[in-house]
N, C-alpha and C positions, 0 to 999 in steps of 0.2 A: 173556698179553700183559703188557708192561711199561708203567708209567705214570710220566711224567717229572716231574709237578708236585711230588711229594714230594721227589725228588732235588734239584730246582732250589731249593726252599725251604732245604734243608740247605746248598747251595752259597752261597746269598745271605748266610747267617750270617757267613761269613768273607770276604765280598767288599768291596773298597774301592770305594765307589760313586762317588768323585770321579775315578776313572781312566778313565771312559767318554768316548769321543769321539762327536760327532754323525756321522750317516751316513744313507744312503738304504737303508732296509730293505724297500722294496717297498710294494705297495698292494693291499688286498683290494677287489675290484669291488663296487660298490653295486648289487646285483641285488635285484629285488622279493622280499620275504619273505612267507611264508604267514601268514594270520590265525589265531593260536592260539586265539582266542576263538570261532572258528566251531564249529558243532555237531560236525562231523567233518572230518578232513583225510585224504585218500588219500595214504599214504606207502608206497612200495614195494608198491603193490597192496593194502594193508591199511588199514582205517579206524581212525583214532586220534581220541580226544577229549582235550583238555587241561584241567587244573584248576590254579588258583593254589595252590601248596603252601608251607606255612610251614617255614622252615629257620632254623638258628642261633637257636633259642628265640625266634622271632618277630622277629628283627632283619632278616631277609631273606625275601622271598617270590619265587617263581619259577613260571612256567607249565611244568608237567611232564605228560607223558602219564599218563593215569589208570592204565594198565596197568603203569607202572614202579613198582618197590617198593624200599625200602631194601635195600642189599646185605647178604646174610647175613654173620655173623661168620666162618663158614668160608671163604666166597669172598673176603672182605676179607683174611684171613690169607694166602691164596694169591696174591692180586694186589697187595696193599699190605703187604708183610711188615715194613716199617720203622716206627719210631716217628713218622715224619713223614706218616703216611697222612692223607688228608683227613678232616675231622670228619663229613662227610655225603656219602654216595654212593648214588645211585639207579641202578637198572639194569633192563634188560628181562628177560624170562623166560629168554632164552638167555645172558645175560651178555655179549653182544657190543656193546651200546650202553650207555655209562656217562656219568652226569652227576655230577661231584664238586664239592664246595664246601669250601674250606680257608681258614679265617680264621687266618692264621699269627700267630706272635709277632714277626715281622719289623716293626720300626718303619717306617711309611710315611705321613708327612704328605702331604696331598693335593697340595701344591705340588711334591713330589718325584716325582710319578707319571711324567713324561716321562723322567727319568733312570732310574727303576726299569724302565720298559719297555725302554729301550735296553740296560740291563744284562742283563735276562732274555733278550733276543734274542741278545746276544753269548754268553751262557752256553749257550743252546741250540745255536747254530751251532758253538761251539767244542768242546762235550762230547758231542753226540749225533750218531748216524749218521742224518742226515736223507735220506730218499728224495726228498722234494720240499718246497720252501718256497713256500707260496702268497703270503705277504706279511703285513703288519701294518697296523693302522689305529687310529684314535681315534674314540670315540663317547661320547654321553651315555647313561648307564644309571641309571634311577631318580633323575634329577636330579643325578647325580655324573659327573665326568669319569672315563673308563675307557679302557683300551687293550686291543687284541686282537692275537693272532697265530695263523696257521694253518699246519700242516705235517703231513707224513707221516713215520712212522718204521717200520722193517721189523720184522715179527714172523714167526713160522713160517707159511709158505704164504700170506702176505698182507702188507699194509701197514696201519698203524694211523693213522687221521686224528685230529688233535687241533685243537680250537678252544679257545684259552685266553683268558680275560678277567681283567685285573688292575685293581683299584681300591683305594681307601683306605676302610677302615671302622674307626672308632674309632682312627684314627692307626696302624693296622696293615694290612699287606698282605692283601687278600682275593683269592684265586685261584679262579676258577670254570673248570672244564674239562669239555668235551664230547669224547668219543672214540667212534669206531666203526671197523669194518674198512673198507678201501677198496671192498669189494664193496657196502657200504651207503652209500657216500659220495654218489653222485648223488642218492639219495632224501633224505638227511638233512642235507646241508651247509647249505642255506638255512634248514631247520628249526632247526638248531643255532644259527644266528645269531639267529633270532627268539626262541629260548629265552633267550639271553643278554640280548637287548633287553627281555625281559619282567621282568627283575629289578626289584623294588621294595623300598625300605628303610623300616624303621620307626624307625631311629635318625636323628633329624633334626638334632640339634646335638651334635657330638662332645664339646663341653665338658661337656654334661649327661649323657653316656652312663654315666659311672661313679658318678653320684650316686644 
Protein backbone atom coordinates (compact mmCIF):
# COMPACT_ATOMS: atom_id res chain seq x y z
CA UNK A 1 0.00 0.00 0.00
CA UNK A 2 1.14 3.52 -0.73
CA UNK A 3 0.64 6.38 1.72
CA UNK A 4 0.32 9.92 0.41
CA UNK A 5 0.82 12.12 3.48
CA UNK A 6 4.63 11.86 3.33
CA UNK A 7 4.65 12.81 -0.37
CA UNK A 8 2.29 15.74 0.19
CA UNK A 9 4.53 17.14 2.92
CA UNK A 10 7.46 17.07 0.50
CA UNK A 11 5.39 18.86 -2.16
CA UNK A 12 4.31 21.54 0.29
CA UNK A 13 7.94 22.55 0.85
CA UNK A 14 8.19 23.97 -2.66
CA UNK A 15 4.64 25.25 -3.04
CA UNK A 16 3.60 28.88 -3.44
CA UNK A 17 0.79 29.18 -0.93
CA UNK A 18 -0.54 32.50 -2.24
CA UNK A 19 -1.49 31.03 -5.63
CA UNK A 20 -4.50 29.07 -4.39
CA UNK A 21 -8.00 30.13 -5.41
CA UNK A 22 -11.15 29.55 -3.40
CA UNK A 23 -13.45 26.79 -4.57
CA UNK A 24 -16.14 24.29 -3.63
CA UNK A 25 -14.39 21.10 -2.55
CA UNK A 26 -17.38 19.12 -1.32
CA UNK A 27 -18.76 18.23 2.08
CA UNK A 28 -18.41 15.30 4.46
CA UNK A 29 -21.81 14.25 5.88
CA UNK A 30 -22.30 14.76 9.62
CA UNK A 31 -23.31 11.23 10.60
CA UNK A 32 -23.45 10.00 14.21
CA UNK A 33 -20.11 8.75 15.52
CA UNK A 34 -19.50 5.85 17.90
CA UNK A 35 -18.57 6.50 21.54
CA UNK A 36 -14.93 5.49 21.83
CA UNK A 37 -15.17 5.63 25.64
CA UNK A 38 -17.67 2.77 25.68
CA UNK A 39 -16.45 -0.46 27.27
CA UNK A 40 -16.56 -2.22 23.88
CA UNK A 41 -17.51 -1.38 20.30
CA UNK A 42 -18.52 -3.96 17.71
CA UNK A 43 -16.56 -3.14 14.55
CA UNK A 44 -16.74 -5.56 11.67
CA UNK A 45 -18.09 -8.26 13.94
CA UNK A 46 -15.21 -7.94 16.42
CA UNK A 47 -15.20 -6.26 19.84
CA UNK A 48 -12.78 -3.36 20.31
CA UNK A 49 -11.97 -1.23 23.32
CA UNK A 50 -10.16 2.09 23.05
CA UNK A 51 -7.70 3.88 25.30
CA UNK A 52 -6.30 7.40 25.25
CA UNK A 53 -2.75 7.06 23.93
CA UNK A 54 0.13 9.50 24.41
CA UNK A 55 1.77 10.64 21.16
CA UNK A 56 4.46 13.18 20.21
CA UNK A 57 6.08 13.00 23.65
CA UNK A 58 2.88 14.02 25.40
CA UNK A 59 1.97 16.94 23.18
CA UNK A 60 -0.94 15.01 21.68
CA UNK A 61 -3.31 12.32 22.96
CA UNK A 62 -5.66 10.20 20.85
CA UNK A 63 -8.16 7.39 21.47
CA UNK A 64 -6.74 4.28 19.77
CA UNK A 65 -7.80 0.62 19.80
CA UNK A 66 -6.00 -1.24 22.56
CA UNK A 67 -4.97 -3.95 20.10
CA UNK A 68 -3.22 -1.46 17.76
CA UNK A 69 0.55 -1.31 18.25
CA UNK A 70 3.36 0.93 16.95
CA UNK A 71 4.35 -0.21 13.49
CA UNK A 72 7.54 -2.24 13.38
CA UNK A 73 10.66 -0.76 11.84
CA UNK A 74 10.61 -3.44 9.15
CA UNK A 75 7.02 -2.65 8.15
CA UNK A 76 7.71 1.10 8.18
CA UNK A 77 10.65 0.60 5.85
CA UNK A 78 8.38 -1.21 3.39
CA UNK A 79 5.39 1.14 3.59
CA UNK A 80 7.12 4.47 4.27
CA UNK A 81 10.52 4.29 2.56
CA UNK A 82 11.19 8.03 2.36
CA UNK A 83 12.64 10.47 4.86
CA UNK A 84 9.21 12.09 5.17
CA UNK A 85 7.59 9.16 6.95
CA UNK A 86 5.24 10.06 9.81
CA UNK A 87 6.86 10.21 13.22
CA UNK A 88 4.21 7.93 14.77
CA UNK A 89 2.34 5.04 13.14
CA UNK A 90 -0.05 2.62 14.88
CA UNK A 91 -1.43 -0.41 13.05
CA UNK A 92 -3.59 -3.49 13.55
CA UNK A 93 -2.11 -7.00 13.62
CA UNK A 94 -2.67 -7.46 9.88
CA UNK A 95 -1.20 -4.09 8.94
CA UNK A 96 -4.34 -3.19 6.95
CA UNK A 97 -5.54 -0.35 9.21
CA UNK A 98 -3.07 2.43 10.03
CA UNK A 99 -3.18 5.62 12.07
CA UNK A 100 -0.26 7.98 11.44
CA UNK A 101 0.72 11.28 13.04
CA UNK A 102 3.23 13.57 11.32
CA UNK A 103 4.27 16.82 12.99
CA UNK A 104 5.96 18.30 9.94
CA UNK A 105 8.53 21.06 9.66
CA UNK A 106 6.21 23.03 7.37
CA UNK A 107 5.40 26.42 8.93
CA UNK A 108 1.66 26.78 9.56
CA UNK A 109 0.30 29.58 11.73
CA UNK A 110 -3.24 28.81 12.82
CA UNK A 111 -4.65 31.67 10.76
CA UNK A 112 -3.27 30.09 7.56
CA UNK A 113 -5.11 26.79 8.02
CA UNK A 114 -7.89 27.51 5.44
CA UNK A 115 -5.30 28.28 2.77
CA UNK A 116 -3.26 25.21 3.74
CA UNK A 117 -6.36 23.04 3.44
CA UNK A 118 -7.18 24.31 -0.05
CA UNK A 119 -3.57 23.83 -1.13
CA UNK A 120 -3.50 20.25 0.15
CA UNK A 121 -6.74 19.45 -1.67
CA UNK A 122 -5.42 20.89 -4.90
CA UNK A 123 -2.22 18.86 -4.57
CA UNK A 124 -4.17 15.66 -3.96
CA UNK A 125 -6.48 16.23 -6.91
CA UNK A 126 -3.67 17.25 -9.22
CA UNK A 127 -1.08 14.61 -8.36
CA UNK A 128 -2.89 11.48 -7.14
CA UNK A 129 -4.99 8.92 -8.96
CA UNK A 130 -8.15 9.26 -6.89
CA UNK A 131 -10.74 6.50 -7.16
CA UNK A 132 -13.30 8.54 -5.21
CA UNK A 133 -13.37 11.92 -3.47
CA UNK A 134 -15.75 11.97 -0.51
CA UNK A 135 -15.24 15.63 0.32
CA UNK A 136 -13.68 17.86 2.93
CA UNK A 137 -14.77 19.65 6.07
CA UNK A 138 -13.81 21.80 9.04
CA UNK A 139 -14.08 20.90 12.70
CA UNK A 140 -12.78 21.79 16.15
CA UNK A 141 -10.36 19.22 17.55
CA UNK A 142 -8.94 19.56 21.04
CA UNK A 143 -9.96 23.21 21.10
CA UNK A 144 -8.18 23.97 17.81
CA UNK A 145 -9.47 24.60 14.32
CA UNK A 146 -8.77 21.67 12.01
CA UNK A 147 -9.60 20.59 8.46
CA UNK A 148 -10.26 17.14 7.02
CA UNK A 149 -10.57 15.40 3.67
CA UNK A 150 -11.61 11.87 2.69
CA UNK A 151 -10.76 9.96 -0.48
CA UNK A 152 -9.91 6.59 -2.03
CA UNK A 153 -6.73 5.70 -3.93
CA UNK A 154 -6.14 2.48 -5.89
CA UNK A 155 -3.87 -0.30 -4.63
CA UNK A 156 -3.42 -3.88 -5.78
CA UNK A 157 -6.77 -5.73 -5.68
CA UNK A 158 -8.43 -2.98 -3.62
CA UNK A 159 -8.79 0.71 -2.92
CA UNK A 160 -7.28 2.46 0.07
CA UNK A 161 -9.48 4.81 2.11
CA UNK A 162 -7.82 7.88 3.65
CA UNK A 163 -9.12 10.31 6.24
CA UNK A 164 -6.64 13.15 6.70
CA UNK A 165 -6.80 15.82 9.39
CA UNK A 166 -4.71 19.00 9.27
CA UNK A 167 -4.14 21.51 12.03
CA UNK A 168 -1.47 23.79 13.46
CA UNK A 169 0.70 22.68 16.38
CA UNK A 170 3.52 24.94 17.55
CA UNK A 171 3.07 26.92 14.32
CA UNK A 172 3.88 23.83 12.22
CA UNK A 173 1.58 21.63 10.17
CA UNK A 174 0.28 18.56 11.98
CA UNK A 175 -1.14 15.86 9.71
CA UNK A 176 -3.04 12.92 11.19
CA UNK A 177 -4.03 10.15 8.77
CA UNK A 178 -6.29 7.11 9.09
CA UNK A 179 -6.27 4.57 6.27
CA UNK A 180 -7.77 1.17 5.61
CA UNK A 181 -8.81 -0.93 2.62
CA UNK A 182 -12.20 -0.32 1.06
CA UNK A 183 -13.20 -3.80 2.29
CA UNK A 184 -13.03 -2.40 5.84
CA UNK A 185 -14.45 1.02 4.98
CA UNK A 186 -18.09 0.50 5.98
CA UNK A 187 -17.04 -0.70 9.42
CA UNK A 188 -14.35 1.90 10.10
CA UNK A 189 -15.29 5.18 8.37
CA UNK A 190 -17.22 6.74 11.24
CA UNK A 191 -14.84 5.18 13.78
CA UNK A 192 -11.99 6.94 11.96
CA UNK A 193 -13.79 10.27 12.28
CA UNK A 194 -14.36 9.67 16.00
CA UNK A 195 -10.65 8.87 16.43
CA UNK A 196 -9.73 12.20 14.85
CA UNK A 197 -12.25 14.03 17.04
CA UNK A 198 -10.70 12.43 20.13
CA UNK A 199 -7.41 14.33 19.69
CA UNK A 200 -6.39 16.27 22.78
CA UNK A 201 -3.42 18.64 23.05
CA UNK A 202 -1.17 19.35 26.03
CA UNK A 203 0.52 22.36 24.36
CA UNK A 204 -1.85 25.17 25.30
CA UNK A 205 0.11 28.29 24.36
CA UNK A 206 2.23 28.17 21.21
CA UNK A 207 4.38 31.03 22.43
CA UNK A 208 5.41 29.03 25.51
CA UNK A 209 5.99 25.75 23.64
CA UNK A 210 9.69 26.31 23.04
CA UNK A 211 10.56 27.66 26.47
